[in-house]
N, CA, C and O atoms as CSV, one atom per row, in Angstrom:
chain,resi,resn,atom,element,x,y,z
A,1,MET,N,N,0.968,-1.022,0.285
A,1,MET,CA,C,-0.068,-0.164,0.102
A,1,MET,C,C,0.710,1.095,-0.361
A,1,MET,O,O,1.925,0.893,-0.348
A,2,ALA,N,N,0.394,2.193,-0.720
A,2,ALA,CA,C,1.491,3.299,-0.666
A,2,ALA,C,C,1.029,4.330,0.103
A,2,ALA,O,O,-0.109,4.519,0.535
A,3,ALA,N,N,2.068,5.008,0.237
A,3,ALA,CA,C,2.001,5.738,1.553
A,3,ALA,C,C,2.755,6.920,1.510
A,3,ALA,O,O,3.890,6.975,1.036
A,4,PHE,N,N,1.989,8.116,2.124
A,4,PHE,CA,C,2.428,9.808,1.810
A,4,PHE,C,C,3.639,10.106,2.700
A,4,PHE,O,O,3.845,9.514,3.759
A,5,PHE,N,N,4.416,11.056,2.201
A,5,PHE,CA,C,5.653,11.237,2.886
A,5,PHE,C,C,5.725,12.753,2.804
A,5,PHE,O,O,5.518,13.214,1.682
A,6,MET,N,N,6.052,13.861,4.062
A,6,MET,CA,C,6.781,15.287,3.768
A,6,MET,C,C,8.028,15.392,4.254
A,6,MET,O,O,8.412,15.200,5.408
A,7,LEU,N,N,8.563,15.670,3.414
A,7,LEU,CA,C,10.377,15.950,3.669
A,7,LEU,C,C,10.633,17.716,3.154
A,7,LEU,O,O,10.369,18.506,2.248
A,8,GLN,N,N,11.183,17.628,4.186
A,8,GLN,CA,C,11.632,18.741,4.578
A,8,GLN,C,C,13.233,19.020,5.049
A,8,GLN,O,O,13.835,18.299,5.845
A,9,GLY,N,N,13.806,20.240,4.378
A,9,GLY,CA,C,15.240,20.915,4.683
A,9,GLY,C,C,15.222,21.976,4.479
A,9,GLY,O,O,14.360,22.828,4.265
A,10,ARG,N,N,16.657,21.910,4.579
A,10,ARG,CA,C,16.854,23.632,4.860
A,10,ARG,C,C,18.447,23.447,3.909
A,10,ARG,O,O,19.271,22.576,4.190
A,11,TYR,N,N,18.586,24.234,3.028
A,11,TYR,CA,C,19.983,24.657,2.126
A,11,TYR,C,C,21.067,25.515,2.237
A,11,TYR,O,O,21.054,26.741,2.340
A,12,THR,N,N,22.162,24.623,2.201
A,12,THR,CA,C,23.607,24.664,3.010
A,12,THR,C,C,23.843,26.776,2.675
A,12,THR,O,O,22.964,27.427,2.110
A,13,GLN,N,N,24.680,27.171,2.997
A,13,GLN,CA,C,25.010,28.053,2.915
A,13,GLN,C,C,25.089,28.327,1.155
A,13,GLN,O,O,24.483,29.129,0.445
A,14,GLY,N,N,26.305,27.089,0.782
A,14,GLY,CA,C,26.851,27.364,-0.099
A,14,GLY,C,C,25.846,26.808,-1.617
A,14,GLY,O,O,26.000,27.221,-2.766
A,15,ALA,N,N,25.155,26.099,-1.285
A,15,ALA,CA,C,23.659,26.139,-2.205
A,15,ALA,C,C,22.356,27.282,-2.570
A,15,ALA,O,O,21.576,27.520,-3.492
A,16,ILE,N,N,22.702,27.806,-1.167
A,16,ILE,CA,C,21.571,29.719,-1.710
A,16,ILE,C,C,22.793,29.951,-2.221
A,16,ILE,O,O,22.591,30.086,-3.428
A,17,LYS,N,N,24.111,30.095,-1.979
A,17,LYS,CA,C,25.011,31.129,-3.261
A,17,LYS,C,C,24.638,30.458,-4.462
A,17,LYS,O,O,24.316,31.322,-5.278
A,18,ASN,N,N,24.506,29.018,-5.072
A,18,ASN,CA,C,24.146,28.543,-6.066
A,18,ASN,C,C,23.041,29.042,-6.887
A,18,ASN,O,O,23.077,29.521,-8.020
A,19,LEU,N,N,21.726,28.773,-5.838
A,19,LEU,CA,C,20.670,29.352,-6.772
A,19,LEU,C,C,20.554,30.465,-6.767
A,19,LEU,O,O,19.729,30.923,-7.558
A,20,MET,N,N,21.161,31.224,-6.066
A,20,MET,CA,C,21.117,33.048,-6.536
A,20,MET,C,C,21.454,33.536,-7.296
A,20,MET,O,O,20.960,34.575,-7.734
A,21,ALA,N,N,23.003,32.617,-7.988
A,21,ALA,CA,C,23.276,32.928,-9.001
A,21,ALA,C,C,23.143,32.501,-10.330
A,21,ALA,O,O,23.381,33.087,-11.386
A,22,LYS,N,N,22.642,31.167,-10.047
A,22,LYS,CA,C,21.680,30.729,-11.315
A,22,LYS,C,C,20.547,29.813,-10.649
A,22,LYS,O,O,20.467,28.630,-10.319
A,23,PRO,N,N,19.592,31.093,-10.609
A,23,PRO,CA,C,18.334,30.050,-10.331
A,23,PRO,C,C,17.958,28.803,-10.901
A,23,PRO,O,O,18.571,28.548,-11.937
A,24,GLU,N,N,16.980,27.794,-10.466
A,24,GLU,CA,C,16.898,26.334,-10.863
A,24,GLU,C,C,15.679,26.189,-10.027
A,24,GLU,O,O,15.497,26.641,-8.897
A,25,ASP,N,N,14.664,25.304,-10.956
A,25,ASP,CA,C,13.615,24.546,-10.678
A,25,ASP,C,C,14.215,23.544,-9.643
A,25,ASP,O,O,14.948,22.694,-10.149
A,26,ARG,N,N,14.040,23.476,-8.235
A,26,ARG,CA,C,14.928,22.101,-7.727
A,26,ARG,C,C,13.470,21.080,-7.879
A,26,ARG,O,O,13.838,19.930,-8.114
A,27,SER,N,N,12.344,21.159,-7.828
A,27,SER,CA,C,11.264,20.833,-8.195
A,27,SER,C,C,11.436,19.134,-9.356
A,27,SER,O,O,10.708,18.205,-9.706
A,28,LYS,N,N,12.987,19.625,-9.576
A,28,LYS,CA,C,12.914,18.432,-11.216
A,28,LYS,C,C,14.283,17.737,-10.484
A,28,LYS,O,O,14.860,17.022,-11.304
A,29,ALA,N,N,14.809,17.754,-9.450
A,29,ALA,CA,C,15.846,17.583,-9.086
A,29,ALA,C,C,15.152,16.233,-7.895
A,29,ALA,O,O,15.610,15.110,-7.685
A,30,ALA,N,N,13.837,16.948,-7.257
A,30,ALA,CA,C,13.414,16.066,-6.039
A,30,ALA,C,C,12.275,15.136,-6.601
A,30,ALA,O,O,11.669,14.283,-5.952
A,31,ALA,N,N,12.104,15.442,-7.866
A,31,ALA,CA,C,11.189,14.623,-8.656
A,31,ALA,C,C,11.915,13.117,-8.467
A,31,ALA,O,O,11.627,12.189,-7.710
A,32,ALA,N,N,13.372,13.319,-9.847
A,32,ALA,CA,C,14.244,12.174,-9.964
A,32,ALA,C,C,14.583,11.620,-8.934
A,32,ALA,O,O,14.641,10.394,-9.026
A,33,VAL,N,N,14.979,12.298,-7.420
A,33,VAL,CA,C,15.331,11.568,-6.315
A,33,VAL,C,C,13.977,10.195,-5.762
A,33,VAL,O,O,13.803,9.019,-5.442
A,34,ALA,N,N,13.474,11.243,-5.946
A,34,ALA,CA,C,11.938,10.305,-5.970
A,34,ALA,C,C,11.521,8.877,-6.279
A,34,ALA,O,O,11.090,7.914,-5.644
A,35,LYS,N,N,11.884,9.205,-7.704
A,35,LYS,CA,C,11.674,8.451,-8.800
A,35,LYS,C,C,12.769,7.220,-8.543
A,35,LYS,O,O,12.525,6.013,-8.541
A,36,ALA,N,N,14.248,7.988,-8.294
A,36,ALA,CA,C,15.168,6.783,-8.003
A,36,ALA,C,C,15.004,5.778,-6.734
A,36,ALA,O,O,15.462,4.671,-6.452
A,37,CYS,N,N,14.321,6.497,-6.245
A,37,CYS,CA,C,13.778,5.629,-4.899
A,37,CYS,C,C,12.337,4.973,-4.897
A,37,CYS,O,O,11.846,4.727,-3.795
A,38,GLY,N,N,11.831,4.758,-5.704
A,38,GLY,CA,C,10.716,4.003,-6.327
A,38,GLY,C,C,9.277,4.483,-6.187
A,38,GLY,O,O,8.178,3.953,-6.347
A,39,GLY,N,N,9.918,6.286,-5.646
A,39,GLY,CA,C,8.411,7.314,-5.537
A,39,GLY,C,C,8.291,8.431,-6.304
A,39,GLY,O,O,9.124,8.879,-7.092
A,40,THR,N,N,7.303,8.824,-6.060
A,40,THR,CA,C,6.756,10.033,-6.905
A,40,THR,C,C,6.401,11.420,-6.064
A,40,THR,O,O,5.796,11.433,-4.991
A,41,LEU,N,N,6.888,12.553,-6.751
A,41,LEU,CA,C,6.695,13.757,-6.496
A,41,LEU,C,C,6.254,13.840,-6.608
A,41,LEU,O,O,6.076,13.743,-7.822
A,42,LEU,N,N,4.533,14.332,-5.509
A,42,LEU,CA,C,3.442,14.947,-5.890
A,42,LEU,C,C,2.923,16.655,-5.812
A,42,LEU,O,O,1.957,17.128,-6.411
A,43,GLN,N,N,3.983,17.477,-4.786
A,43,GLN,CA,C,3.807,18.785,-4.891
A,43,GLN,C,C,5.791,18.931,-4.333
A,43,GLN,O,O,6.526,18.229,-3.639
A,44,TYR,N,N,5.944,20.065,-5.013
A,44,TYR,CA,C,7.668,20.960,-4.140
A,44,TYR,C,C,6.831,22.505,-3.866
A,44,TYR,O,O,5.877,23.166,-4.277
A,45,TYR,N,N,7.711,22.521,-3.076
A,45,TYR,CA,C,7.811,24.384,-2.703
A,45,TYR,C,C,8.508,24.363,-1.679
A,45,TYR,O,O,8.588,23.590,-0.725
A,46,MET,N,N,9.372,25.960,-2.170
A,46,MET,CA,C,10.374,26.436,-1.304
A,46,MET,C,C,9.606,26.890,-0.330
A,46,MET,O,O,8.521,26.874,-0.911
A,47,SER,N,N,9.393,27.270,0.697
A,47,SER,CA,C,8.980,27.784,1.731
A,47,SER,C,C,10.172,28.605,2.869
A,47,SER,O,O,11.380,28.505,3.083
A,48,LEU,N,N,9.250,29.277,3.306
A,48,LEU,CA,C,9.659,30.474,4.716
A,48,LEU,C,C,9.593,29.912,5.643
A,48,LEU,O,O,8.910,29.029,6.162
A,49,GLY,N,N,10.518,30.607,5.868
A,49,GLY,CA,C,10.707,30.009,8.026
A,49,GLY,C,C,11.688,28.813,8.579
A,49,GLY,O,O,12.899,28.931,8.388
A,50,LYS,N,N,11.203,27.726,9.226
A,50,LYS,CA,C,12.366,27.091,9.644
A,50,LYS,C,C,13.016,26.130,8.218
A,50,LYS,O,O,14.188,25.789,8.059
A,51,TYR,N,N,12.260,25.951,7.628
A,51,TYR,CA,C,12.723,25.111,6.140
A,51,TYR,C,C,12.425,25.684,5.013
A,51,TYR,O,O,11.412,26.336,4.760
A,52,ASP,N,N,13.717,25.329,4.018
A,52,ASP,CA,C,14.145,26.656,2.637
A,52,ASP,C,C,12.909,25.788,1.634
A,52,ASP,O,O,12.306,26.464,0.801
A,53,PHE,N,N,12.503,23.922,1.797
A,53,PHE,CA,C,11.673,23.496,1.296
A,53,PHE,C,C,11.020,22.669,1.428
A,53,PHE,O,O,11.390,21.905,2.319
A,54,MET,N,N,9.757,22.294,0.724
A,54,MET,CA,C,8.909,21.028,1.545
A,54,MET,C,C,8.202,20.120,0.273
A,54,MET,O,O,7.424,20.714,-0.475
A,55,ALA,N,N,8.412,19.060,0.106
A,55,ALA,CA,C,8.067,18.315,-0.780
A,55,ALA,C,C,6.758,17.126,-0.300
A,55,ALA,O,O,6.829,16.391,0.685
A,56,VAL,N,N,6.030,17.165,-0.917
A,56,VAL,CA,C,5.282,15.707,-0.171
A,56,VAL,C,C,4.935,14.971,-1.637
A,56,VAL,O,O,4.349,15.387,-2.636
A,57,MET,N,N,5.630,13.552,-1.278
A,57,MET,CA,C,6.065,12.154,-2.108
A,57,MET,C,C,4.820,11.286,-1.615
A,57,MET,O,O,4.109,11.320,-0.610
A,58,GLU,N,N,4.875,10.383,-2.920
A,58,GLU,CA,C,4.472,8.951,-2.704
A,58,GLU,C,C,5.359,8.395,-2.688
A,58,GLU,O,O,6.346,8.856,-3.261
A,59,PHE,N,N,5.421,7.227,-2.069
A,59,PHE,CA,C,6.102,5.858,-1.700
A,59,PHE,C,C,5.588,4.452,-1.505
A,59,PHE,O,O,4.565,4.375,-0.824
A,60,PRO,N,N,5.998,3.542,-1.879
A,60,PRO,CA,C,5.391,2.274,-1.836
A,60,PRO,C,C,5.409,1.408,-0.625
A,60,PRO,O,O,4.843,0.347,-0.359
A,61,ASN,N,N,6.577,2.504,0.306
A,61,ASN,CA,C,6.620,1.598,1.681
A,61,ASN,C,C,7.882,2.865,1.882
A,61,ASN,O,O,8.430,3.618,1.077
A,62,VAL,N,N,8.042,2.618,3.702
A,62,VAL,CA,C,8.574,3.750,4.631
A,62,VAL,C,C,10.069,3.668,3.611
A,62,VAL,O,O,10.784,4.554,3.141
A,63,GLU,N,N,10.133,1.847,3.533
A,63,GLU,CA,C,12.348,1.628,3.447
A,63,GLU,C,C,12.228,2.965,2.336
A,63,GLU,O,O,12.795,4.005,2.672
A,64,ALA,N,N,11.532,2.927,1.096
A,64,ALA,CA,C,11.833,3.751,-0.146
A,64,ALA,C,C,11.783,5.443,0.482
A,64,ALA,O,O,12.791,6.064,0.144
A,65,ALA,N,N,10.962,6.120,1.175
A,65,ALA,CA,C,10.928,7.148,2.022
A,65,ALA,C,C,12.198,7.460,2.497
A,65,ALA,O,O,12.831,8.435,2.092
A,66,THR,N,N,12.596,6.682,3.330
A,66,THR,CA,C,13.614,7.009,4.485
A,66,THR,C,C,15.144,6.981,3.244
A,66,THR,O,O,16.028,7.811,3.456
A,67,ALA,N,N,15.282,6.134,2.204
A,67,ALA,CA,C,16.006,6.297,1.021
A,67,ALA,C,C,15.759,7.171,0.188
A,67,ALA,O,O,16.376,7.096,-0.875
A,68,CYS,N,N,14.809,8.259,0.376
A,68,CYS,CA,C,15.251,8.958,-0.457
A,68,CYS,C,C,15.957,10.177,0.282
A,68,CYS,O,O,16.863,10.949,-0.033
A,69,SER,N,N,15.078,10.000,1.499
A,69,SER,CA,C,15.668,11.400,2.689
A,69,SER,C,C,17.254,11.412,2.988
A,69,SER,O,O,17.914,12.445,3.089
A,70,MET,N,N,17.932,9.665,3.156
A,70,MET,CA,C,18.345,9.216,3.180
A,70,MET,C,C,19.205,10.235,2.588
A,70,MET,O,O,19.711,11.200,3.161
A,71,ALA,N,N,19.354,9.713,0.734
A,71,ALA,CA,C,19.725,10.435,-0.211
A,71,ALA,C,C,19.890,11.999,-0.283
A,71,ALA,O,O,20.781,12.749,-0.682
A,72,VAL,N,N,18.874,12.136,0.174
A,72,VAL,CA,C,19.067,14.022,-0.215
A,72,VAL,C,C,20.286,14.543,1.003
A,72,VAL,O,O,21.303,15.238,0.993
A,73,ALA,N,N,19.661,13.915,1.805
A,73,ALA,CA,C,20.776,14.449,2.900
A,73,ALA,C,C,22.321,14.448,3.364
A,73,ALA,O,O,23.098,14.947,4.178
A,74,ALA,N,N,22.180,13.025,1.668
A,74,ALA,CA,C,24.001,12.333,1.595
A,74,ALA,C,C,24.115,13.535,1.038
A,74,ALA,O,O,24.788,14.276,1.755
A,75,GLY,N,N,23.697,14.101,-0.058
A,75,GLY,CA,C,24.714,14.877,-0.991
A,75,GLY,C,C,24.795,16.414,-0.475
A,75,GLY,O,O,24.427,17.346,-1.190
A,76,GLY,N,N,25.305,16.589,0.821
A,76,GLY,CA,C,25.857,17.480,1.214
A,76,GLY,C,C,25.087,19.183,0.788
A,76,GLY,O,O,25.776,20.175,1.023
A,77,HIS,N,N,24.258,19.291,0.430
A,77,HIS,CA,C,24.054,20.668,-0.116
A,77,HIS,C,C,22.643,20.930,0.749
A,77,HIS,O,O,22.403,22.132,0.868
A,78,VAL,N,N,21.558,19.944,1.443
A,78,VAL,CA,C,20.751,20.171,2.549
A,78,VAL,C,C,21.224,19.958,3.591
A,78,VAL,O,O,22.140,19.136,3.620
A,79,SER,N,N,20.807,20.590,4.821
A,79,SER,CA,C,20.830,19.884,6.428
A,79,SER,C,C,19.157,20.230,7.022
A,79,SER,O,O,18.226,20.872,6.536
A,80,ASP,N,N,19.314,19.512,8.214
A,80,ASP,CA,C,17.797,19.124,8.900
A,80,ASP,C,C,17.175,18.619,8.295
A,80,ASP,O,O,16.068,18.262,8.698
A,81,MET,N,N,17.560,18.394,7.198
A,81,MET,CA,C,16.426,16.794,6.444
A,81,MET,C,C,15.072,16.648,7.867
A,81,MET,O,O,15.094,16.933,9.064
A,82,THR,N,N,14.157,16.142,7.068
A,82,THR,CA,C,12.615,15.751,8.298
A,82,THR,C,C,11.666,14.901,7.213
A,82,THR,O,O,11.177,15.260,6.141
A,83,THR,N,N,11.622,13.973,7.735
A,83,THR,CA,C,10.310,12.896,7.405
A,83,THR,C,C,9.679,12.961,7.959
A,83,THR,O,O,9.835,12.970,9.180
A,84,THR,N,N,8.220,13.073,7.154
A,84,THR,CA,C,7.052,13.115,8.012
A,84,THR,C,C,5.804,12.098,7.402
A,84,THR,O,O,4.859,12.321,6.645
A,85,LYS,N,N,6.195,11.103,7.983
A,85,LYS,CA,C,4.804,9.884,7.853
A,85,LYS,C,C,3.577,11.140,7.796
A,85,LYS,O,O,3.382,11.876,8.763
A,86,LEU,N,N,2.743,11.255,6.416
A,86,LEU,CA,C,1.479,11.714,6.048
A,86,LEU,C,C,0.415,10.653,6.030
A,86,LEU,O,O,0.528,9.553,5.490
A,87,LEU,N,N,-0.836,11.195,6.810
A,87,LEU,CA,C,-2.311,9.986,7.338
A,87,LEU,C,C,-3.314,10.945,6.126
A,87,LEU,O,O,-3.536,12.156,6.094
A,88,THR,N,N,-3.792,9.797,5.170
A,88,THR,CA,C,-5.068,10.154,4.571
A,88,THR,C,C,-5.943,10.143,6.399
A,88,THR,O,O,-5.546,9.727,7.487
A,89,PRO,N,N,-7.447,10.926,5.881
A,89,PRO,CA,C,-8.387,10.630,6.335
A,89,PRO,C,C,-9.039,9.648,6.621
A,89,PRO,O,O,-9.862,9.593,7.535
A,90,GLU,N,N,-8.789,8.905,5.987
A,90,GLU,CA,C,-9.312,7.168,5.989
A,90,GLU,C,C,-7.676,6.940,7.145
A,90,GLU,O,O,-7.654,7.141,8.359
A,91,GLU,N,N,-6.989,6.677,6.644
A,91,GLU,CA,C,-6.090,6.059,8.121
A,91,GLU,C,C,-5.985,6.797,8.947
A,91,GLU,O,O,-5.137,6.238,9.642
A,92,ALA,N,N,-6.367,8.241,9.726
A,92,ALA,CA,C,-6.099,8.506,10.447
A,92,ALA,C,C,-7.127,8.106,11.605
A,92,ALA,O,O,-6.888,7.842,12.783
A,93,MET,N,N,-8.667,8.149,10.732
A,93,MET,CA,C,-9.827,7.696,11.394
A,93,MET,C,C,-10.025,6.021,11.735
A,93,MET,O,O,-10.929,5.726,12.517
A,94,LYS,N,N,-9.186,4.931,11.151
A,94,LYS,CA,C,-8.725,4.304,11.622
A,94,LYS,C,C,-7.516,4.001,12.684
A,94,LYS,O,O,-7.613,2.993,13.384
A,95,ALA,N,N,-6.853,4.502,12.759
A,95,ALA,CA,C,-5.885,5.124,13.790
A,95,ALA,C,C,-6.955,5.459,14.970
A,95,ALA,O,O,-7.146,4.655,15.883
A,96,MET,N,N,-7.437,6.336,14.911
A,96,MET,CA,C,-8.655,7.111,16.203
A,96,MET,C,C,-9.243,5.686,16.647
A,96,MET,O,O,-9.255,5.252,17.799
A,97,ALA,N,N,-9.634,5.173,15.722
A,97,ALA,CA,C,-10.945,4.081,16.117
A,97,ALA,C,C,-9.960,2.931,16.890
A,97,ALA,O,O,-10.395,2.344,17.880
A,98,LEU,N,N,-8.914,2.719,16.483
A,98,LEU,CA,C,-7.936,2.167,17.286
A,98,LEU,C,C,-7.453,2.582,18.414
A,98,LEU,O,O,-7.378,1.715,19.285
A,99,ALA,N,N,-7.148,3.484,18.648
A,99,ALA,CA,C,-7.080,4.238,20.048
A,99,ALA,C,C,-7.596,4.330,21.144
A,99,ALA,O,O,-7.164,4.221,22.292
A,100,ASN,N,N,-9.435,4.732,20.325
A,100,ASN,CA,C,-10.187,4.560,21.509
A,100,ASN,C,C,-10.357,3.203,22.069
A,100,ASN,O,O,-10.523,3.166,23.288
A,101,SER,N,N,-10.349,1.936,21.346
A,101,SER,CA,C,-10.590,0.735,21.698
A,101,SER,C,C,-8.729,0.604,22.611
A,101,SER,O,O,-8.718,-0.181,23.559
A,102,ALA,N,N,-8.122,0.925,22.471
A,102,ALA,CA,C,-6.544,0.681,23.173
A,102,ALA,C,C,-6.319,1.585,24.473
A,102,ALA,O,O,-5.370,1.334,25.216
A,103,ALA,N,N,-7.059,2.470,24.700
A,103,ALA,CA,C,-6.955,3.562,25.467
A,103,ALA,C,C,-7.569,2.920,27.188
A,103,ALA,O,O,-7.117,3.459,28.197
A,104,PRO,N,N,-8.377,2.012,27.281
A,104,PRO,CA,C,-8.712,1.537,28.188
A,104,PRO,C,C,-7.806,0.358,29.130
A,104,PRO,O,O,-7.801,0.037,30.319
A,105,SER,N,N,-7.113,-0.048,27.985
A,105,SER,CA,C,-5.900,-0.956,28.233
A,105,SER,C,C,-4.437,-0.197,29.321
A,105,SER,O,O,-3.691,-0.845,30.056
A,106,LEU,N,N,-4.418,0.898,29.147
A,106,LEU,CA,C,-3.531,2.162,29.450
A,106,LEU,C,C,-3.595,2.295,31.224
A,106,LEU,O,O,-4.069,3.429,31.298
A,107,PRO,N,N,-3.447,1.930,32.391
A,107,PRO,CA,C,-3.497,1.764,33.412
A,107,PRO,C,C,-2.691,3.898,33.926
A,107,PRO,O,O,-1.561,4.274,33.617
A,108,LEU,N,N,-3.593,4.641,34.583
A,108,LEU,CA,C,-3.633,5.619,34.733
A,108,LEU,C,C,-2.230,5.502,35.981
A,108,LEU,O,O,-2.184,4.508,36.706
A,109,PRO,N,N,-1.482,6.279,36.068
A,109,PRO,CA,C,-0.466,6.280,36.820
A,109,PRO,C,C,-1.345,6.717,38.533
A,109,PRO,O,O,-2.270,7.454,38.873
A,110,LYS,N,N,-0.512,5.882,39.137
A,110,LYS,CA,C,-0.741,5.710,40.440
A,110,LYS,C,C,-0.443,7.462,41.376
A,110,LYS,O,O,-1.318,7.997,42.057
A,111,GLY,N,N,0.814,7.986,41.179
A,111,GLY,CA,C,1.258,8.764,41.499
A,111,GLY,C,C,1.756,8.736,43.000
A,111,GLY,O,O,2.067,7.591,43.327
A,112,LYS,N,N,1.927,9.713,44.051
A,112,LYS,CA,C,2.205,9.185,45.534
A,112,LYS,C,C,1.382,8.697,46.317
A,112,LYS,O,O,1.738,8.330,47.437
């Protein structure tokens, strides 16, 4: 079953200097690395704030998503890579139902 992931990262100072000197659409590079890991790039955005970019990708499994994140981080032009598993509304609702049935099995802390 395919899964969705959000990959975020920060460009290094050198990468930003290169992008300023020669602007480039980095979504093409993101699509290529996703494909090399068996995935598909769905959305790519440059962003303001903590991260410089955000990509939403679809992968066949968590290992493929992890490989993609590691490949990007190993390139040396990105730091602070973060990979987040995204849930569809249906997946989230299944998790909520399971949590509801599992919650009573957790004893409350006894305290002092």
